[in-house]
gemmi code that builds the backbone of each chain (N, CA, C; Angstrom):
import gemmi

chains = {
    "A": [
        ("MET", (107.408, 136.585, 103.661), (106.459, 137.545, 104.061), (106.712, 138.790, 105.146)),
        ("SER", (106.079, 139.898, 104.406), (106.166, 141.125, 104.800), (105.783, 141.142, 106.026)),
        ("LYS", (106.245, 142.240, 106.864), (104.906, 142.404, 108.167), (103.993, 142.963, 108.093)),
        ("ARG", (103.709, 143.735, 107.324), (102.368, 144.192, 107.081), (101.164, 143.224, 106.553)),
        ("ASN", (101.658, 141.824, 105.825), (100.998, 140.468, 105.662), (100.761, 140.194, 106.471)),
        ("LYS", (102.061, 139.879, 107.739), (101.713, 139.080, 108.864), (100.256, 139.646, 109.725)),
        ("LEU", (100.423, 141.018, 109.777), (99.594, 141.965, 110.789), (98.158, 141.702, 110.164)),
        ("VAL", (98.166, 141.502, 108.925), (96.744, 141.882, 108.158), (96.419, 140.320, 108.543)),
        ("PHE", (97.264, 139.153, 108.440), (96.631, 137.978, 108.736), (96.255, 137.987, 109.767)),
        ("LYS", (96.846, 137.746, 110.892), (96.601, 138.345, 112.390), (94.998, 138.798, 112.481)),
        ("GLY", (95.107, 140.026, 112.028), (93.809, 140.625, 112.280), (92.769, 139.968, 111.564)),
        ("LEU", (92.754, 139.263, 110.078), (91.638, 138.559, 109.797), (91.702, 137.556, 110.387)),
        ("HIS", (92.387, 136.721, 111.502), (92.373, 135.611, 112.077), (91.321, 135.606, 113.493)),
        ("ILE", (91.782, 137.149, 113.743), (91.071, 137.590, 115.029), (89.480, 137.702, 114.782)),
        ("VAL", (89.626, 138.627, 114.015), (88.218, 139.257, 113.114), (87.275, 137.500, 112.964)),
        ("ALA", (87.918, 136.588, 112.404), (87.255, 135.237, 111.757), (86.996, 134.595, 113.216)),
        ("TRP", (87.891, 135.057, 114.183), (87.279, 134.135, 115.664), (85.961, 134.823, 115.974)),
        ("VAL", (86.267, 136.114, 116.402), (85.058, 137.070, 116.824), (83.617, 136.562, 116.238)),
        ("ILE", (83.774, 136.562, 114.891), (82.598, 136.121, 113.876), (82.109, 134.765, 114.380)),
        ("PHE", (83.384, 133.718, 114.167), (83.101, 132.419, 114.612), (82.212, 132.544, 115.827)),
        ("VAL", (82.621, 133.011, 117.021), (82.309, 132.916, 118.245), (80.701, 133.740, 118.156)),
        ("GLY", (80.476, 134.902, 117.737), (79.362, 135.412, 117.475), (78.163, 134.226, 116.800)),
        ("LEU", (78.096, 133.830, 115.557), (77.666, 132.926, 115.094), (77.515, 131.191, 115.888)),
        ("CYS", (78.260, 130.892, 116.707), (77.871, 129.919, 117.329), (77.247, 130.230, 118.487)),
        ("VAL", (77.390, 131.632, 119.291), (76.147, 131.781, 119.774), (74.863, 132.027, 119.403)),
        ("GLU", (74.695, 132.460, 118.226), (73.551, 132.615, 117.749), (73.042, 131.321, 117.048)),
        ("ALA", (73.717, 130.542, 116.649), (73.236, 128.609, 116.483), (72.804, 128.096, 117.535)),
        ("GLY", (74.013, 128.585, 118.998), (73.469, 127.607, 120.057), (72.186, 128.418, 120.752)),
        ("GLY", (72.001, 129.423, 120.542), (70.752, 130.181, 120.941), (69.415, 129.974, 120.471)),
        ("LEU", (69.612, 129.415, 119.011), (68.415, 128.980, 118.014), (68.238, 127.486, 118.390)),
        ("ILE", (69.508, 126.744, 118.634), (68.755, 125.099, 118.996), (68.343, 124.667, 119.750)),
        ("VAL", (68.523, 125.844, 121.262), (68.199, 125.798, 122.755), (66.590, 126.253, 122.707)),
        ("ASN", (66.307, 127.207, 121.795), (65.302, 127.766, 121.454), (64.152, 126.636, 120.858)),
        ("PHE", (64.960, 125.586, 119.698), (64.019, 124.779, 118.841), (63.979, 124.232, 119.887)),
        ("ILE", (64.554, 123.519, 121.094), (64.542, 122.341, 122.038), (63.188, 122.998, 122.707)),
        ("PHE", (63.208, 123.858, 123.413), (62.411, 124.466, 124.061), (60.994, 124.346, 123.328)),
        ("SER", (60.835, 125.028, 122.305), (59.699, 125.137, 121.571), (58.990, 123.597, 121.015)),
        ("LEU", (60.002, 123.114, 121.159), (59.322, 121.160, 120.998), (58.543, 120.945, 122.336)),
        ("TYR", (58.965, 121.337, 123.668), (58.527, 121.009, 125.161), (57.420, 121.806, 126.027)),
        ("LYS", (58.017, 123.317, 125.231), (57.200, 124.097, 125.847), (56.503, 125.278, 125.164)),
        ("PRO", (55.407, 125.012, 124.222), (54.954, 125.593, 123.187), (54.663, 127.149, 122.943)),
        ("GLU", (54.574, 127.616, 124.685), (54.470, 128.831, 125.005), (55.535, 129.615, 124.967)),
        ("PHE", (56.958, 129.067, 124.723), (58.203, 129.694, 124.664), (58.348, 130.296, 123.270)),
        ("VAL", (57.813, 130.041, 122.156), (57.549, 130.518, 120.849), (57.405, 132.033, 120.957)),
        ("GLN", (56.875, 132.621, 121.724), (56.860, 134.251, 121.728), (58.253, 134.855, 122.012)),
        ("HIS", (58.709, 133.945, 122.835), (60.261, 134.386, 123.356), (61.223, 133.749, 122.496)),
        ("LEU", (61.864, 133.604, 121.412), (62.342, 133.218, 120.563), (63.942, 133.922, 120.522)),
        ("TYR", (64.718, 133.683, 120.427), (66.006, 134.096, 120.138), (65.961, 135.739, 119.482)),
        ("GLN", (66.397, 136.465, 119.809), (66.648, 138.039, 119.245), (65.047, 138.579, 119.241)),
        ("LYS", (64.732, 138.228, 120.328), (63.217, 139.099, 120.391), (62.144, 138.397, 119.285)),
        ("LEU", (62.609, 137.102, 118.936), (61.802, 136.610, 117.459), (60.608, 135.813, 117.693)),
        ("ASP", (58.972, 136.528, 117.331), (58.063, 136.156, 118.084), (57.203, 135.262, 116.891)),
        ("LEU", (57.394, 134.215, 116.785), (56.779, 133.110, 115.950), (55.456, 132.588, 116.206)),
        ("SER", (54.962, 133.368, 117.238), (53.418, 132.148, 118.143), (52.446, 132.538, 116.891)),
        ("GLN", (52.193, 133.249, 116.171), (50.886, 133.559, 115.370), (51.277, 131.999, 114.284)),
        ("MET", (52.252, 132.042, 113.410), (52.752, 131.051, 112.636), (52.402, 129.635, 113.083)),
        ("TYR", (52.960, 129.259, 114.462), (52.986, 128.355, 115.574), (51.605, 128.057, 115.408)),
        ("ASN", (51.061, 129.100, 116.312), (48.935, 128.446, 116.057), (48.788, 128.129, 114.887)),
        ("ILE", (49.072, 128.836, 113.752), (48.039, 128.533, 112.217), (48.611, 127.173, 111.869)),
        ("SER", (49.737, 126.979, 111.932), (50.573, 125.667, 111.221), (51.979, 125.372, 112.361)),
        ("LYS", (51.923, 124.188, 112.294), (52.894, 123.910, 113.122), (54.217, 123.555, 112.180)),
        ("TRP", (53.681, 122.902, 110.838), (54.479, 122.512, 109.886), (55.134, 123.401, 109.510)),
        ("ALA", (54.406, 124.633, 109.314), (55.108, 126.154, 108.589), (56.237, 126.581, 109.535)),
        ("PHE", (55.826, 126.748, 111.229), (56.873, 127.117, 112.148), (58.064, 126.162, 112.162)),
        ("PHE", (57.759, 124.442, 112.115), (59.159, 124.233, 112.310), (59.981, 124.157, 110.928)),
        ("GLY", (59.494, 123.797, 110.019), (60.014, 124.431, 108.360), (60.710, 125.436, 108.312)),
        ("MET", (60.304, 126.463, 108.768), (60.772, 127.983, 108.944), (61.940, 127.846, 109.702)),
        ("TYR", (61.823, 127.379, 110.795), (62.709, 127.456, 111.807), (63.951, 126.666, 111.566)),
        ("SER", (63.743, 125.259, 111.103), (64.482, 124.090, 110.070), (65.448, 125.085, 109.350)),
        ("PHE", (64.681, 126.032, 108.831), (65.809, 126.638, 107.626), (66.592, 127.760, 108.056)),
        ("ILE", (66.013, 128.302, 109.525), (66.676, 129.372, 110.106), (68.234, 128.440, 110.991)),
        ("LEU", (67.714, 127.418, 111.386), (69.037, 126.529, 111.849), (69.878, 126.061, 110.913)),
        ("LEU", (69.474, 125.874, 110.265), (70.223, 125.277, 109.101), (71.464, 125.765, 108.757)),
        ("ILE", (71.125, 127.513, 107.957), (71.655, 128.356, 108.003), (72.955, 129.162, 108.834)),
        ("SER", (72.041, 129.126, 110.309), (72.689, 129.944, 111.258), (74.152, 128.508, 111.527)),
        ("ILE", (74.168, 127.074, 111.609), (74.772, 126.323, 111.505), (75.899, 126.116, 110.400)),
        ("LEU", (75.492, 126.423, 109.400), (76.382, 126.302, 108.296), (76.920, 127.565, 108.249)),
        ("LYS", (76.653, 128.730, 108.772), (77.144, 130.052, 109.097), (78.435, 129.485, 109.628)),
        ("ALA", (78.028, 129.247, 110.757), (79.843, 128.857, 112.142), (80.167, 128.181, 111.546)),
        ("TYR", (79.925, 127.044, 110.636), (80.712, 126.253, 110.122), (81.871, 126.618, 109.044)),
        ("LEU", (80.914, 127.721, 108.276), (81.509, 128.112, 107.045), (83.002, 129.078, 107.944)),
        ("PHE", (82.743, 129.589, 109.090), (83.637, 130.714, 109.744), (84.953, 129.590, 110.335)),
        ("TYR", (84.360, 128.337, 110.626), (85.224, 127.243, 111.450), (86.238, 126.856, 110.244)),
        ("VAL", (85.813, 126.923, 109.176), (86.849, 126.282, 108.268), (87.896, 127.528, 107.761)),
        ("VAL", (87.383, 128.950, 107.687), (87.985, 129.598, 107.363), (89.215, 130.003, 108.948)),
        ("ILE", (88.642, 129.837, 109.923), (89.701, 129.643, 111.070), (90.839, 128.900, 110.505)),
        ("MET", (90.495, 127.623, 110.749), (91.350, 126.651, 110.351), (92.430, 127.255, 109.011)),
        ("LEU", (91.646, 127.863, 108.220), (92.467, 127.877, 106.698), (93.359, 129.003, 107.372)),
        ("THR", (92.812, 130.266, 108.301), (93.767, 131.319, 108.457), (94.816, 130.795, 109.177)),
        ("SER", (94.961, 129.763, 109.929), (95.895, 129.656, 111.321), (96.845, 128.492, 110.629)),
        ("LYS", (96.498, 127.926, 109.567), (97.550, 126.902, 108.585), (98.231, 127.463, 107.569)),
        ("LEU", (97.457, 128.367, 107.137), (97.943, 128.907, 105.813), (99.461, 129.360, 106.335)),
        ("ASN", (100.270, 128.757, 105.254), (101.764, 129.091, 105.071), (102.070, 130.502, 104.186)),
        ("LEU", (102.128, 131.637, 103.968), (102.274, 132.477, 102.911), (103.548, 132.217, 101.944)),
        ("ALA", (104.419, 131.778, 102.777), (105.644, 131.278, 102.174), (105.556, 130.102, 100.985)),
        ("ARG", (104.564, 129.265, 101.304), (104.548, 128.161, 100.712), (102.615, 127.795, 100.729)),
        ("PRO", (102.071, 128.851, 99.751), (100.540, 128.573, 100.107), (100.177, 127.424, 99.418)),
        ("PHE", (100.715, 127.235, 98.278), (99.983, 126.062, 97.456), (100.191, 124.538, 98.093)),
        ("SER", (99.476, 124.036, 98.870), (99.459, 122.683, 99.234), (97.587, 122.155, 99.388)),
        ("ASN", (97.649, 120.924, 99.048), (96.683, 120.042, 98.971), (95.269, 120.576, 100.116)),
        ("TYR", (96.247, 120.835, 101.669), (95.207, 121.206, 102.825), (94.772, 122.704, 102.388)),
        ("VAL", (95.165, 123.507, 102.333), (94.860, 124.932, 101.687), (93.725, 124.817, 100.710)),
        ("ALA", (94.288, 123.868, 99.335), (93.039, 123.926, 98.366), (91.630, 123.062, 98.833)),
        ("ASP", (92.159, 122.112, 99.899), (90.935, 121.401, 100.326), (89.877, 122.575, 101.036)),
        ("GLN", (90.470, 123.152, 101.688), (89.902, 124.067, 102.721), (89.213, 124.881, 102.006)),
        ("ILE", (89.926, 125.686, 100.858), (89.260, 126.630, 100.173), (87.779, 125.594, 99.231)),
        ("THR", (88.089, 124.739, 98.288), (86.737, 123.766, 97.901), (85.915, 123.676, 99.227)),
        ("ARG", (85.956, 123.558, 100.327), (84.987, 123.292, 101.137), (84.404, 124.614, 101.541)),
        ("ILE", (85.072, 125.479, 101.594), (84.313, 126.893, 101.714), (83.397, 127.461, 100.889)),
        ("SER", (83.687, 126.943, 99.756), (83.036, 127.190, 98.458), (81.882, 126.482, 98.420)),
        ("TYR", (81.893, 125.109, 98.818), (80.672, 124.081, 98.654), (79.558, 125.090, 99.856)),
        ("CYS", (80.268, 125.070, 101.210), (79.506, 125.824, 102.152), (78.728, 126.855, 101.551)),
        ("THR", (79.756, 127.711, 101.204), (78.985, 129.251, 101.042), (77.644, 128.661, 100.069)),
        ("LEU", (77.720, 128.032, 99.170), (76.971, 127.506, 98.119), (75.881, 127.046, 98.850)),
        ("SER", (75.766, 126.014, 99.507), (74.676, 125.802, 100.343), (74.276, 126.766, 101.141)),
        ("ILE", (74.472, 127.532, 101.746), (73.647, 128.805, 102.555), (73.384, 129.360, 101.733)),
        ("GLY", (73.913, 129.609, 100.200), (73.201, 130.609, 99.483), (72.069, 129.942, 98.723)),
        ("LEU", (72.064, 128.683, 98.539), (71.016, 127.941, 98.163), (69.736, 127.757, 99.084)),
        ("ILE", (70.419, 127.597, 99.903), (69.395, 127.467, 101.180), (68.221, 128.428, 101.546)),
        ("SER", (69.131, 129.842, 101.696), (68.685, 130.989, 102.116), (67.959, 131.386, 100.779)),
        ("TYR", (67.854, 130.749, 99.821), (66.772, 131.244, 98.578), (65.748, 130.451, 98.438)),
        ("ILE", (65.964, 129.252, 98.912), (64.977, 128.343, 98.767), (64.009, 129.039, 99.818)),
        ("ALA", (64.406, 129.422, 101.461), (63.711, 129.411, 102.134), (63.074, 131.128, 101.987)),
        ("ARG", (63.783, 131.537, 101.780), (62.933, 132.879, 101.246), (62.100, 132.929, 100.390)),
        ("GLN", (61.869, 131.954, 99.002), (60.809, 131.476, 98.502), (59.825, 131.143, 99.219)),
        ("THR", (60.088, 130.078, 100.177), (58.928, 129.758, 101.072), (58.319, 130.727, 101.758)),
        ("ALA", (59.223, 131.637, 102.749), (59.028, 132.769, 102.980), (57.727, 133.767, 102.281)),
        ("ASN", (57.978, 133.623, 101.305), (57.208, 134.655, 100.185), (55.793, 133.919, 99.703)),
        ("TYR", (56.047, 132.594, 99.749), (54.942, 131.787, 99.667), (53.938, 131.872, 100.837)),
        ("LEU", (54.453, 131.689, 101.817), (53.728, 131.334, 103.175), (52.835, 133.328, 103.625)),
        ("GLN", (54.102, 134.345, 103.039), (53.450, 135.445, 103.253), (51.950, 135.916, 102.336)),
        ("GLN", (52.301, 135.183, 101.812), (50.667, 134.920, 100.426), (49.688, 134.416, 101.366)),
        ("SER", (50.123, 133.291, 102.027), (48.972, 132.705, 102.775), (48.235, 133.251, 104.039)),
        ("GLY", (49.061, 134.358, 104.254), (48.996, 135.062, 105.283), (49.469, 134.776, 106.628)),
        ("PHE", (51.045, 134.105, 106.439), (51.734, 133.922, 107.857), (52.389, 135.723, 107.255)),
        ("ALA", (52.925, 135.885, 109.024), (53.946, 137.083, 109.174), (55.070, 136.664, 109.470)),
        ("VAL", (56.034, 136.553, 108.175), (57.473, 136.346, 108.074), (58.194, 137.484, 107.906)),
        ("ASP", (57.845, 138.434, 108.161), (58.628, 140.125, 108.052), (59.815, 139.804, 108.805)),
        ("THR", (59.845, 139.663, 109.934), (60.973, 138.990, 111.254), (61.868, 138.273, 110.330)),
        ("LEU", (61.471, 137.146, 109.820), (62.559, 136.289, 109.051), (63.470, 136.707, 108.182)),
        ("ASN", (63.327, 137.673, 107.825), (64.080, 138.157, 106.194), (65.321, 138.330, 106.674)),
        ("GLN", (65.738, 138.514, 107.711), (67.517, 139.060, 108.429), (67.974, 137.746, 108.570)),
        ("PHE", (67.424, 137.035, 108.228), (68.465, 135.428, 108.599), (68.435, 134.671, 106.847)),
        ("TRP", (67.474, 135.251, 106.065), (68.108, 134.998, 104.342), (68.251, 136.143, 103.514)),
        ("GLY", (68.593, 137.308, 104.119), (68.356, 138.708, 103.164), (69.401, 138.490, 102.203)),
        ("ASP", (70.677, 137.766, 102.594), (71.710, 138.022, 101.128), (72.087, 136.648, 100.516)),
        ("SER", (71.116, 135.731, 100.115), (71.285, 134.737, 99.477), (71.900, 134.733, 98.321)),
        ("GLN", (71.638, 135.731, 97.566), (72.398, 135.891, 96.117), (73.927, 136.316, 96.206)),
        ("ALA", (74.260, 136.982, 97.335), (75.880, 137.411, 97.464), (76.348, 136.052, 97.945)),
        ("PHE", (75.540, 135.523, 98.500), (76.298, 133.918, 99.331), (76.390, 133.107, 97.981)),
        ("ILE", (75.829, 133.420, 97.121), (75.788, 131.942, 95.637), (77.101, 132.753, 94.937)),
        ("LEU", (77.041, 134.344, 94.582), (78.003, 134.917, 93.944), (79.495, 134.490, 94.593)),
        ("MET", (79.094, 134.708, 95.960), (80.835, 134.321, 96.624), (81.324, 132.858, 96.468)),
        ("ALA", (80.022, 132.217, 96.464), (80.379, 130.943, 96.474), (80.977, 130.295, 94.622)),
        ("ALA", (80.353, 130.968, 93.995), (81.131, 131.063, 92.592), (82.671, 131.380, 92.666)),
        ("VAL", (83.027, 132.704, 92.772), (84.257, 133.476, 93.291), (85.087, 132.305, 93.743)),
        ("VAL", (84.797, 132.293, 95.029), (85.298, 131.064, 95.656), (86.026, 129.730, 95.164)),
        ("TYR", (84.868, 128.981, 94.354), (84.917, 128.076, 94.170), (86.041, 128.092, 92.434)),
        ("VAL", (85.827, 129.382, 91.993), (86.839, 129.735, 90.563), (88.650, 129.560, 91.712)),
        ("ILE", (88.665, 130.316, 92.472), (89.766, 130.721, 93.248), (90.366, 129.094, 93.528)),
        ("ALA", (89.534, 128.155, 94.227), (89.617, 126.919, 94.700), (90.318, 125.961, 93.616)),
        ("ASN", (89.662, 126.239, 92.379), (90.465, 125.423, 90.798), (91.341, 125.864, 90.931)),
        ("ILE", (91.767, 127.292, 90.912), (92.980, 127.869, 90.338), (94.339, 127.713, 91.472)),
        ("PHE", (93.593, 126.898, 92.926), (94.601, 126.833, 93.907), (95.160, 125.285, 93.538)),
        ("SER", (93.900, 124.319, 93.452), (94.244, 123.184, 92.813), (95.603, 123.238, 91.989)),
        ("ARG", (94.715, 123.859, 90.973), (96.419, 124.036, 89.446), (97.648, 124.371, 90.280)),
        ("GLY", (97.654, 125.555, 90.945), (98.700, 125.766, 91.465), (99.144, 124.907, 92.568)),
        ("VAL", (98.468, 123.385, 93.100), (99.443, 122.744, 93.746), (100.049, 121.791, 93.038)),
        ("GLU", (99.273, 121.194, 91.986), (99.936, 120.470, 90.634), (101.264, 121.147, 90.384)),
        ("ILE", (100.880, 121.984, 90.096), (102.496, 122.910, 89.598), (103.380, 123.048, 90.559)),
        ("GLN", (103.431, 123.501, 91.496), (104.151, 123.215, 92.820), (104.552, 121.705, 93.023)),
        ("ASN", (103.528, 121.014, 93.187), (104.165, 119.616, 93.138), (105.542, 119.218, 92.187)),
        ("GLU", (105.113, 119.895, 91.101), (105.699, 119.187, 89.310), (107.052, 119.924, 89.903)),
        ("ASN", (106.902, 121.271, 90.256), (108.293, 121.877, 90.201), (108.973, 121.454, 91.404)),
        ("ASP", (108.731, 120.812, 92.742), (109.287, 120.191, 93.638), (109.856, 118.537, 92.973)),
        ("LEU", (109.727, 118.213, 92.178), (109.936, 116.972, 91.855), (110.444, 117.211, 90.620)),
        ("THR", (111.029, 118.563, 90.019), (112.055, 118.805, 89.553), (113.382, 119.193, 89.505)),
        ("VAL", (114.233, 117.840, 89.070), (116.038, 118.163, 89.544), (116.613, 118.967, 88.453)),
    ],
    "B": [
        ("MET", (105.271, 105.790, 83.633), (105.743, 106.765, 82.122), (106.723, 105.890, 82.339)),
        ("GLY", (106.968, 105.502, 80.814), (108.101, 104.584, 80.003), (109.592, 105.116, 80.341)),
        ("ILE", (109.734, 106.445, 80.832), (111.560, 106.522, 81.028), (111.609, 106.247, 82.287)),
        ("ILE", (113.109, 105.034, 82.075), (113.746, 104.686, 83.439), (114.866, 105.528, 83.830)),
        ("VAL", (115.238, 105.668, 85.138), (116.109, 106.244, 85.089), (117.176, 105.337, 85.868)),
        ("ASN", (118.661, 105.184, 85.085), (119.550, 104.153, 85.124), (120.684, 104.767, 85.775)),
        ("LEU", (120.080, 105.873, 86.582), (121.559, 106.783, 87.431), (122.531, 105.638, 88.521)),
        ("ASP", (121.393, 104.752, 89.055), (122.149, 103.820, 89.930), (123.031, 102.859, 89.346)),
        ("VAL", (122.777, 102.780, 88.237), (123.708, 101.408, 87.269), (124.817, 102.084, 87.002)),
        ("MET", (124.428, 103.494, 86.678), (125.894, 104.377, 86.198), (126.711, 104.620, 87.117)),
        ("MET", (126.358, 105.087, 88.224), (126.813, 105.264, 89.653), (127.495, 103.980, 90.158)),
        ("ALA", (126.952, 102.961, 90.172), (127.991, 101.508, 90.199), (129.176, 100.928, 89.288)),
        ("LYS", (128.631, 101.639, 87.921), (129.545, 101.400, 87.230), (131.113, 102.282, 87.388)),
        ("ARG", (130.675, 103.392, 87.926), (131.560, 104.471, 88.371), (132.126, 104.102, 89.500)),
        ("LYS", (131.623, 103.762, 90.461), (131.677, 103.264, 91.505), (132.057, 104.643, 92.337)),
        ("ILE", (130.881, 105.323, 92.094), (130.581, 106.676, 92.903), (129.637, 106.687, 93.759)),
        ("SER", (129.735, 107.133, 94.794), (128.858, 107.034, 96.394), (127.810, 108.515, 95.460)),
        ("LEU", (126.580, 108.143, 96.452), (125.447, 109.367, 96.173), (125.926, 110.961, 96.665)),
        ("ASN", (126.695, 110.853, 98.208), (127.485, 111.782, 98.517), (128.319, 112.547, 97.556)),
        ("GLU", (129.320, 111.714, 97.494), (130.469, 112.295, 96.468), (129.618, 112.896, 94.866)),
        ("LEU", (128.598, 112.133, 94.542), (127.824, 112.427, 93.506), (127.419, 114.085, 93.632)),
        ("SER", (126.471, 114.097, 94.622), (126.067, 115.224, 95.170), (126.912, 116.251, 95.436)),
        ("VAL", (128.014, 115.974, 95.874), (129.075, 117.223, 95.702), (129.543, 117.602, 94.717)),
        ("ARG", (129.444, 116.358, 93.639), (130.612, 117.032, 92.249), (129.509, 117.703, 91.571)),
        ("VAL", (127.904, 117.457, 91.366), (126.938, 118.038, 90.765), (126.752, 119.343, 91.448)),
        ("ASP", (126.619, 119.411, 92.806), (126.070, 120.741, 93.453), (124.674, 120.592, 93.492)),
        ("LEU", (124.290, 119.510, 93.862), (122.396, 119.222, 94.175), (122.566, 118.526, 95.588)),
        ("THR", (121.101, 118.813, 96.115), (121.304, 118.216, 97.328), (121.209, 116.710, 97.365)),
        ("LEU", (121.316, 115.783, 98.032), (121.027, 114.908, 98.479), (119.595, 114.415, 97.892)),
        ("SER", (118.676, 115.309, 98.953), (117.345, 114.387, 98.174), (117.027, 114.394, 97.302)),
        ("ASN", (117.348, 115.721, 96.313), (116.938, 115.815, 95.122), (117.752, 114.534, 94.139)),
        ("LEU", (118.801, 114.269, 94.379), (119.397, 113.625, 93.817), (119.158, 111.886, 93.875)),
        ("SER", (118.097, 111.798, 95.403), (117.622, 110.703, 95.688), (116.437, 110.711, 94.822)),
        ("ILE", (115.783, 111.679, 94.670), (113.951, 111.559, 93.653), (114.472, 111.612, 92.646)),
        ("LEU", (115.508, 111.297, 91.921), (116.124, 111.356, 90.865), (116.142, 109.937, 90.591)),
        ("LYS", (117.305, 109.515, 91.584), (117.558, 107.749, 91.429), (116.420, 106.869, 91.434)),
        ("THR", (115.307, 107.370, 92.411), (114.394, 106.524, 92.583), (113.442, 106.594, 91.478)),
        ("GLY", (113.795, 107.343, 90.648), (112.515, 107.655, 89.811), (111.346, 108.696, 89.853)),
        ("LYS", (111.072, 109.124, 90.992), (109.704, 110.169, 91.297), (110.042, 111.007, 90.598)),
        ("ALA", (111.117, 111.928, 90.244), (110.972, 113.005, 89.495), (110.418, 113.201, 88.453)),
        ("LYS", (109.516, 114.168, 88.276), (108.771, 114.512, 87.437), (109.660, 114.755, 85.865)),
        ("ALA", (110.534, 116.013, 86.068), (111.183, 116.438, 85.068), (112.446, 116.886, 85.661)),
        ("ILE", (113.603, 116.771, 84.798), (115.115, 117.199, 84.913), (115.744, 118.274, 83.966)),
        ("ARG", (116.215, 119.141, 84.640), (116.406, 120.023, 84.178), (118.579, 120.031, 83.269)),
        ("PHE", (118.265, 120.490, 81.972), (119.185, 119.948, 81.161), (120.281, 120.401, 82.073)),
        ("SER", (120.365, 121.791, 82.807), (121.845, 121.712, 83.450), (122.188, 120.523, 84.775)),
        ("THR", (121.314, 120.092, 85.132), (121.353, 119.143, 85.660), (122.306, 117.643, 85.134)),
        ("LEU", (121.225, 117.518, 83.930), (121.457, 116.775, 83.121), (123.351, 116.154, 82.588)),
        ("ASN", (123.463, 117.722, 82.338), (124.689, 118.093, 81.938), (125.740, 117.427, 82.953)),
        ("ALA", (125.541, 118.478, 84.016), (126.427, 118.700, 85.609), (126.250, 116.669, 85.625)),
        ("ILE", (125.353, 115.841, 85.730), (125.828, 114.407, 85.961), (126.148, 113.858, 84.791)),
        ("CYS", (126.609, 114.279, 83.518), (126.922, 113.632, 82.461), (128.370, 113.869, 82.400)),
        ("VAL", (129.171, 115.102, 82.943), (130.322, 115.548, 82.874), (130.356, 114.698, 84.357)),
        ("ALA", (129.982, 114.533, 85.609), (130.655, 114.070, 86.829), (130.634, 112.341, 86.512)),
        ("LEU", (129.567, 111.685, 85.792), (129.740, 110.135, 85.735), (130.392, 109.822, 84.163)),
        ("ASP", (130.908, 110.884, 83.428), (131.494, 110.625, 81.831), (130.804, 109.704, 81.388)),
        ("CYS", (129.674, 110.346, 80.966), (128.596, 109.221, 80.176), (127.954, 110.127, 79.162)),
        ("GLN", (127.156, 109.811, 78.619), (126.116, 109.831, 77.465), (124.507, 110.401, 78.556)),
        ("PRO", (123.483, 111.177, 78.079), (122.433, 111.334, 78.638), (121.842, 110.091, 78.546)),
        ("GLY", (121.752, 109.244, 77.180), (121.394, 107.704, 77.276), (121.440, 106.893, 78.119)),
        ("ASP", (122.740, 106.805, 79.018), (123.296, 105.880, 79.841), (122.619, 106.222, 80.871)),
        ("ILE", (121.746, 107.333, 81.224), (121.230, 107.830, 82.283), (119.826, 107.755, 82.106)),
        ("LEU", (119.150, 107.762, 81.013), (117.934, 107.842, 80.769), (117.631, 106.795, 79.692)),
        ("GLU", (116.300, 106.335, 79.905), (116.043, 104.700, 78.821), (114.534, 105.312, 79.059)),
        ("TYR", (114.190, 104.731, 77.717), (112.355, 104.976, 77.144), (112.199, 103.498, 77.167)),
        ("ALA", (111.387, 102.912, 77.663), (111.029, 101.439, 78.285), (109.238, 101.228, 77.770)),
        ("ASN", (108.484, 100.853, 76.632), (107.100, 100.852, 76.421), (106.913, 100.403, 78.333)),
        ("ASP", (105.591, 100.985, 78.363), (105.208, 100.700, 79.636), (104.407, 99.423, 80.189)),
        ("ASN", (104.374, 98.396, 79.141), (104.105, 96.718, 79.265), (105.243, 96.414, 79.836)),
        ("ASP", (106.560, 96.474, 78.450), (107.625, 96.200, 78.588), (108.202, 96.048, 80.196)),
        ("ALA", (108.237, 97.779, 80.639), (108.690, 97.787, 81.902), (108.204, 97.314, 82.940)),
        ("ARG", (106.951, 96.872, 83.092), (105.892, 95.984, 83.748), (106.583, 94.616, 83.890)),
        ("THR", (107.147, 94.421, 82.874), (107.291, 92.830, 82.464), (108.779, 92.550, 83.483)),
        ("THR", (109.378, 93.889, 82.919), (110.994, 94.060, 83.602), (110.738, 94.138, 85.228)),
        ("ASN", (109.684, 94.676, 85.366), (109.964, 94.763, 86.630), (109.689, 93.456, 87.434)),
        ("ARG", (108.746, 92.880, 87.003), (108.436, 91.239, 87.587), (109.487, 90.589, 87.175)),
    ],
}
model = gemmi.Model(1)
for chain_id, residues in chains.items():
    chain = gemmi.Chain(chain_id)
    for i, (resn, *xyz) in enumerate(residues, 1):
        res = gemmi.Residue()
        res.name, res.seqid = resn, gemmi.SeqId(i, " ")
        for name, pos in zip(("N", "CA", "C"), xyz):
            atom = gemmi.Atom()
            atom.name, atom.element = name, gemmi.Element(name[0])
            atom.pos, atom.b_iso = gemmi.Position(*pos), 0.0
            res.add_atom(atom)
        chain.add_residue(res)
    model.add_chain(chain)
structure = gemmi.Structure()
structure.add_model(model)
structure.setup_entities()
């Protein structure tokens, strides 16, 4: 492996860690907010990132908890996605990249990305429906603005995962050729 | 798979050890062991040629085809 590649991978690993910590903080903040909102409803207007969902909470608790569940699920999945990316970058050996572990992790990344994309898409459609019913959901768009990008990325990563699985088979075959 | 490797039989006939064969064939012990235990998925012509030269035999003495059912019965 060249020196430049090593440097790039080290950089990627650090960036993945930074993003993972950020996403964990966000997911943690949202979970704490969620627990608080269950027991202290007046807390709903001071949610994470100055999110004010008091209007939604007052009109319909079901709508509030439904939308909040979407937000929670997406942020937890994003944190998990980066956890898998960290695991992958820390254990990837570029000298022998085709291993079952790497193929499994890439497949996991594709499933996780697809889940995020689909949940974001469903959440966005639900938010649109709620908006038509008079709910103020503009502030929530930041959580699921990029659903299509995630679905597209999932498709690309899935193709790469399949190529990797085939690569592992070829590598095994090559290893067992004497 | 129906291909059986009879390398150990030929080695016994020629009274040659795995270490000695690995030196003569210029193959690592682990690769020879993979071949001997039947775990190998493929064998290069050059390797087969080297083994035939070292053991003074034909490829048919080392490799044998047996129907899967026959092979199972033989194993029992």
